[in-house]
N, C-alpha and C positions, 0 to 999 in steps of 0.2 A: 536494540541494536543489532538491527540483523539488515544482509546487504544480498539477498538471495541463496539459493543453494537447496540443500535439504531442510526440512521444517516438520514438527511433529503435528500431528493434527491435533492433539490435546492442547499444544501451545497457540494455535490458529484459532481454536473455540474460544480462547480465555481474551481473545483483542476484541477490545473496542474503540480502539483510535490509531491513527498512524501518525508518529511524531517523527521529526530530522533535526539533527544535531551536526554539526561539523566537529568531530573528534580532533581534527589535526590543529584547531587553532581553540586556546583556551578560553574561557569566559566567555564566547558566543552564545547570543540568545537562541533559542530554538527559533527555525523558521518556522513560518505559521503555513500548513497545508490549505487551501482552499478549495481544492478538487481532486479526484482521482477515481479509476476506473477496475474492478475487477474482473476478469475472465478466466476461463480455461484454453483461451487460445491466445497466442501472443497479438494475433492480428485483428483480433474480435474489437471492433471500430464503438460498437452499439456498449458491449459490458455493461455492467451494474455500477451506475454512478453514485458519487457523493459530493455535494457541493460544500463540503467542510471536511475537518481531519478526523470525524468521527464515521464508524461503519454503520450504513442503514440496516434495517431491520431485514431487507431484500438481501443484500450483500452477504450477512450472518447468515442466512438462511441456505446461500448458495455455498458458503463455506463449511456448514455442517453436512452439505449433500457430497461433498468430495470425498471420495475413499482413495487408498493407498495407493501411492504409484500416480496419482493425478497429477497435472500441472496447473498451478496458479500464478496467474500475472497481474503485477498490478503496474499499470498504464496511465498516461496522462495525470501522470504525478503534476499538480500546479501549485507553487508555493508563491508567497508573498516575501518579497525579500526586506530588509529593513530601509530600502530606498523608496519602498512601497510598489514595486514592479513586480509582475508577476510572471513567473519564468515556468518553463516545465522541463520535468527531470527527465532522465534515461528511464525505461521500464525496469522493474525487478521480477524474475521469477524464481518459482520455487518448484521444488517435488516434495509433494505430500507422503511424508512418513507413516 
């Protein structure tokens, strides 16, 4: 349940997947993340991509190399809605502690 801001390096190193739920609506099923990118630059269109909700080995290695004060952006977050339509969410940014 994180929406950006500061994040501890130790917390990041333990993440294997992304998930999304809408906390304002009780009893909602989690939305399925079908694609996302991570980068240290907000405008990096290439980034390191995953075609699922799980972090790839390449993404995990990238995260391990980030130092304190570095920025991490999760962009191009695409989810599958309950009506089977794919939509893109707004990017989320973090500063590594």
